[in-house]
Backbone bond lengths (Angstrom), bond angles and torsions (degrees), N, CA, C in turn:
res aa  C-N    CA-C-N  psi(-1)  N-CA   C-N-CA  omega(-1)  CA-C   N-CA-C  phi
1 M - - - 1.443 - - 1.619 105.97 -
2 S 1.284 116.62 134.61 1.519 120.34 -175.38 1.493 111.53 -84.79
3 A 1.324 111.04 166.11 1.481 115.94 175.10 1.421 119.04 -64.91
4 S 1.341 117.45 -10.50 1.478 122.45 177.48 1.513 114.95 -77.54
5 D 1.386 117.51 -24.17 1.373 118.06 177.21 1.630 114.26 -116.56
6 W 1.352 107.58 42.24 1.399 115.36 -174.80 1.633 112.43 -70.17
7 T 1.201 116.56 -22.60 1.577 112.56 174.68 1.424 116.95 -66.85
8 A 1.443 118.28 -12.41 1.356 117.60 170.13 1.490 117.29 -77.92
9 V 1.303 113.33 -15.27 1.524 118.26 -175.81 1.598 106.70 -106.16
10 V 1.204 117.85 -48.93 1.517 120.54 -173.44 1.658 112.02 -78.33
11 G 1.185 110.43 135.24 1.457 116.77 -178.34 1.585 118.26 -76.32
12 A 1.225 117.26 157.50 1.463 123.31 175.94 1.695 112.44 56.46
13 T 1.289 103.69 50.79 1.506 111.80 178.10 1.559 114.09 -100.40
14 D 1.241 115.11 14.75 1.566 119.84 -176.23 1.455 111.40 -57.28
15 E 1.400 122.54 -47.53 1.411 122.28 178.54 1.454 113.67 -56.98
16 V 1.294 116.58 -50.15 1.477 123.77 175.71 1.500 112.55 -53.89
17 A 1.357 115.38 -52.18 1.405 121.63 -174.00 1.601 111.97 -67.10
18 H 1.166 115.40 -25.92 1.486 122.60 178.10 1.483 108.91 -80.72
19 A 1.345 116.15 -34.77 1.477 115.65 -176.74 1.570 110.16 -76.33
20 Y 1.238 116.52 -42.38 1.537 124.33 179.72 1.511 115.71 -96.80
21 T 1.298 114.73 134.18 1.387 114.47 168.99 1.593 114.57 -70.57
22 T 1.397 114.82 -31.41 1.355 119.47 166.37 1.492 105.37 -135.90
23 P 1.350 118.72 114.30 1.444 119.44 178.98 1.593 116.45 -58.14
24 P 1.288 113.57 145.96 1.515 116.51 -175.24 1.549 111.78 -57.85
25 D 1.201 113.49 142.87 1.462 120.72 178.85 1.549 102.24 -74.23
26 L 1.309 112.97 123.91 1.505 114.67 179.28 1.471 116.83 -64.73
27 D 1.278 115.88 -28.42 1.554 121.67 177.30 1.521 110.52 -66.16
28 A 1.396 121.37 -17.68 1.455 127.02 177.92 1.597 105.03 -98.51
29 C 1.242 123.13 -4.93 1.426 123.23 175.84 1.492 113.13 -92.82
30 R 1.236 117.41 158.20 1.562 123.64 178.30 1.531 107.42 -86.24
31 L 1.297 117.69 123.55 1.419 119.84 173.15 1.592 110.67 -83.91
32 S 1.372 110.30 103.74 1.514 118.67 -167.46 1.558 110.62 -96.49
33 Y 1.286 118.15 -12.67 1.431 116.51 -168.11 1.611 108.93 -161.19
34 A 1.277 108.77 131.13 1.479 113.15 -179.83 1.570 102.17 -138.33
35 Q 1.335 119.39 128.62 1.483 122.16 -178.47 1.582 104.56 -135.95
36 I 1.335 111.38 125.58 1.490 120.33 -179.58 1.670 102.43 -103.81
37 D 1.221 117.00 118.25 1.455 116.69 -179.93 1.568 105.96 -113.52
38 E 1.405 115.18 106.07 1.536 115.47 -177.55 1.447 106.40 -75.04
39 R 1.371 132.50 -20.73 1.413 128.18 -177.81 1.423 112.04 -60.08
40 D 1.330 120.00 -46.17 1.499 121.35 178.88 1.460 111.25 -116.94
41 A 1.340 122.20 28.13 1.399 129.78 171.80 1.596 106.20 44.11
42 S 1.287 114.13 63.21 1.511 119.52 177.54 1.554 110.12 -131.03
43 V 1.291 116.21 161.54 1.452 128.09 169.41 1.502 109.97 -136.89
44 T 1.328 112.30 127.48 1.506 119.23 174.98 1.578 108.75 -115.08
45 L 1.336 109.75 129.42 1.468 117.71 178.17 1.556 106.46 -120.02
46 M 1.345 113.58 133.73 1.473 118.64 178.05 1.506 111.95 -116.70
47 F 1.189 116.14 125.41 1.455 128.47 -177.01 1.607 110.76 -108.15
48 E 1.341 116.87 136.89 1.480 119.46 178.74 1.507 105.21 -122.00
49 T 1.346 116.21 137.99 1.343 124.02 173.30 1.506 114.33 -147.04
50 T 1.403 111.40 149.48 1.464 118.60 178.33 1.557 115.29 -95.29
51 A 1.387 109.51 11.25 1.512 116.09 174.60 1.540 104.59 -80.94
52 L 1.306 119.39 108.75 1.424 121.65 -174.47 1.597 114.61 -88.23
53 P 1.264 119.35 147.36 1.366 118.68 -172.61 1.535 107.21 -76.64
54 E 1.498 108.67 152.77 1.524 115.95 179.54 1.654 106.73 -76.81
55 R 1.212 111.88 -32.41 1.567 114.62 -175.25 1.564 104.18 -123.94
56 P 1.292 119.25 76.99 1.535 123.43 179.30 1.500 110.33 -58.37
57 P 1.289 120.66 150.83 1.508 122.07 172.58 1.509 113.36 -56.70
58 P 1.232 118.87 143.73 1.530 120.18 179.72 1.504 114.28 -53.10
59 A 1.388 118.42 -27.60 1.363 119.65 -177.36 1.626 114.31 -68.76
60 W 1.333 115.58 -17.70 1.430 126.26 -176.82 1.540 106.43 -87.60
61 A 1.285 121.35 -9.75 1.366 122.25 -171.68 1.611 119.66 -56.29
62 D 1.348 115.81 -33.58 1.433 115.69 -171.10 1.556 109.60 -112.47
63 R 1.297 116.26 32.48 1.529 123.11 173.37 1.493 109.86 -139.36
64 A 1.327 110.80 150.59 1.517 120.69 175.02 1.484 101.68 -85.60
65 Y 1.373 110.87 144.89 1.469 125.98 174.18 1.511 111.88 -156.26
66 D 1.440 111.30 152.69 1.436 119.09 174.77 1.560 114.56 -136.18
67 T 1.365 108.38 2.17 1.493 112.86 -176.81 1.568 106.13 -145.49
68 V 1.447 107.68 142.14 1.459 116.50 178.66 1.481 110.29 -113.38
69 E 1.254 118.48 140.64 1.487 122.27 172.42 1.604 112.23 -110.66
70 I 1.246 116.15 132.42 1.425 122.69 174.35 1.507 112.03 -118.45
71 Y 1.289 116.52 119.82 1.473 116.18 -179.94 1.554 107.31 -109.94
72 L 1.403 114.89 122.67 1.337 119.90 171.00 1.520 109.11 -105.51
73 R 1.448 109.61 137.28 1.421 117.71 -177.51 1.504 105.49 -121.48
74 F 1.416 113.19 129.84 1.475 121.81 179.98 1.502 107.21 -111.84
75 T 1.272 119.55 129.44 1.451 125.76 175.81 1.493 114.91 -115.82
76 G 1.379 111.96 165.63 1.422 115.15 -175.31 1.512 115.84 60.46
77 V 1.449 113.90 41.50 1.451 121.47 -171.64 1.507 106.26 -73.93
78 R 1.263 115.50 136.90 1.430 124.08 168.55 1.534 110.88 -138.98
79 G 1.427 111.35 160.52 1.445 111.95 179.73 1.422 121.54 64.30
80 L 1.357 115.41 24.18 1.349 125.54 -177.71 1.608 110.54 -66.38
81 R 1.424 106.81 126.78 1.549 114.33 -179.93 1.544 104.09 -134.40
82 V 1.336 110.06 128.21 1.533 122.07 177.66 1.490 108.24 -122.04
83 K 1.312 119.58 124.46 1.457 120.52 174.27 1.461 109.35 -133.41
84 G 1.416 113.52 104.40 1.502 118.42 -177.69 1.523 108.63 72.50
85 W 1.338 113.63 151.89 1.446 116.71 171.53 1.516 104.33 -162.78
86 Q 1.448 111.99 107.17 1.416 124.28 -175.42 1.499 109.65 -117.17
87 L 1.321 111.53 165.03 1.481 123.82 179.18 1.624 106.32 -53.16
88 G 1.344 120.75 -32.57 1.408 117.79 -179.82 1.558 111.58 -67.62
89 A 1.338 116.78 -6.21 1.556 116.13 177.85 1.484 105.65 -57.91
90 R 1.267 124.72 -26.76 1.433 130.87 -174.57 1.542 109.35 -50.08
91 D 1.273 110.40 -38.13 1.520 122.12 -177.21 1.548 113.29 -96.97
92 A 1.171 115.83 18.16 1.450 124.36 -172.81 1.647 110.20 -61.48
93 G 1.338 107.46 149.16 1.485 111.72 166.09 1.550 111.96 -88.21
94 L 1.213 115.85 155.02 1.533 121.15 -176.20 1.464 101.85 -128.73
95 A 1.440 113.88 136.44 1.464 126.18 172.48 1.565 104.56 -126.40
96 L 1.319 112.45 128.65 1.454 121.50 172.69 1.577 106.02 -120.15
97 S 1.382 105.76 118.08 1.545 111.79 178.73 1.560 114.17 -114.88
98 P 1.214 121.76 103.93 1.537 122.42 178.42 1.578 107.40 -53.91
99 R 1.362 109.02 141.17 1.552 116.90 177.38 1.522 102.96 -123.70
100 E 1.245 116.16 -164.90 1.519 120.49 178.80 1.483 110.44 -66.67
101 G 1.464 110.17 142.09 1.470 118.65 179.12 1.528 105.87 67.39
102 T 1.430 110.92 -134.97 1.586 113.96 179.21 1.434 113.50 -99.57
103 D 1.265 113.24 11.81 1.531 119.81 176.04 1.564 110.46 -64.05
104 V 1.391 111.83 140.08 1.469 120.40 178.46 1.476 110.58 -136.22
105 R 1.291 122.62 136.37 1.428 127.05 173.51 1.490 110.11 -95.91
106 V 1.309 118.42 126.89 1.455 122.66 -172.08 1.450 104.88 -122.33
107 T 1.410 108.83 130.44 1.578 119.40 175.34 1.563 109.72 -129.99
108 V 1.372 110.62 128.11 1.547 115.90 176.47 1.600 100.58 -118.91
109 E 1.249 116.59 126.60 1.363 126.14 178.16 1.442 120.55 -134.05
110 A 1.262 117.94 131.64 1.566 119.59 174.65 1.633 101.01 -155.05
111 E 1.284 109.74 166.96 1.493 115.04 177.06 1.513 111.65 -54.76
112 G 1.331 114.17 117.55 1.488 116.04 178.25 1.481 119.25 83.01
113 S 1.388 113.01 6.67 1.429 121.30 -176.32 1.594 108.87 -147.38
114 Y 1.466 112.54 132.70 1.392 116.34 176.55 1.391 110.66 -152.08
115 L 1.347 117.43 135.76 1.474 123.21 -174.57 1.581 103.90 -143.17
116 D 1.351 116.08 128.58 1.417 123.15 -174.82 1.493 110.65 -143.36
117 F 1.270 120.07 133.41 1.529 122.34 167.99 1.527 112.01 -162.70
118 T 1.366 115.96 174.80 1.348 119.96 170.87 1.562 111.14 -117.65
119 A 1.213 119.91 135.28 1.524 121.83 -179.01 1.604 111.61 -119.09
120 S 1.256 109.67 145.24 1.546 112.08 179.49 1.534 111.90 -84.95
121 G 1.354 118.66 -13.47 1.452 127.45 179.03 1.396 116.59 -147.68
122 S 1.334 117.39 154.14 1.474 119.88 -175.56 1.542 105.00 -153.65
123 T 1.293 114.79 144.43 1.514 123.56 -177.66 1.427 109.25 -148.44
124 V 1.400 112.92 160.67 1.535 116.08 159.40 1.472 108.52 -88.20
125 A 1.332 117.78 111.67 1.454 122.13 -171.68 1.601 110.59 -82.09
126 R 1.282 111.44 -26.07 1.452 119.08 -177.37 1.499 113.21 -160.51
127 F 1.204 116.56 146.03 1.596 123.35 -176.43 1.522 100.43 -149.22
128 R 1.495 115.18 111.68 1.446 115.60 -173.26 1.550 101.82 -147.69
129 S 1.332 113.09 162.06 1.390 121.84 173.62 1.519 114.07 -120.20
130 Y 1.319 120.91 156.75 1.435 123.37 174.15 1.453 108.02 -155.53
131 L 1.356 116.50 169.34 1.558 125.62 177.62 1.490 100.35 -100.16
132 S 1.473 108.25 122.75 1.470 117.67 179.31 1.495 108.81 -80.00
133 S 1.302 111.82 148.26 1.616 113.40 177.04 1.598 111.36 -76.92
134 G 1.399 108.07 -4.49 1.489 109.42 176.63 1.545 116.48 83.08
135 T 1.424 111.79 3.40 1.478 112.40 178.41 1.547 105.53 -108.01
136 S 1.254 119.97 156.34 1.447 126.42 -178.64 1.562 104.96 -108.84
137 C 1.391 111.43 141.91 1.444 119.70 175.38 1.521 112.16 -81.29
């Protein structure tokens, strides 16, 4: 399954699915954050996109924004493999493969960077907008 139909694999995507007619393709988004938390066996990935929603959440109505962040949290992580991690990971490709039950196999790959694991649960942990400064890190 590609990163363009990720809402069929990740849980709790109602807010994103309501805001977008077609949710952003995560392969076209910038991977700006990756957190591996060994205490609760979780991985959180944050993607940024300038693809703005057609029906933004009401809480966004009174503020200017040009960028959206989507945080995906994967729990019950096992078989974690990391091989290198470089700045180029921001442009990484994402593959989500459904497994038995709620399990999902996650692979993030870019030149010099590789992250792979299986998770027993997944959710949209945060969905927010902000006004970018227009500079790139």
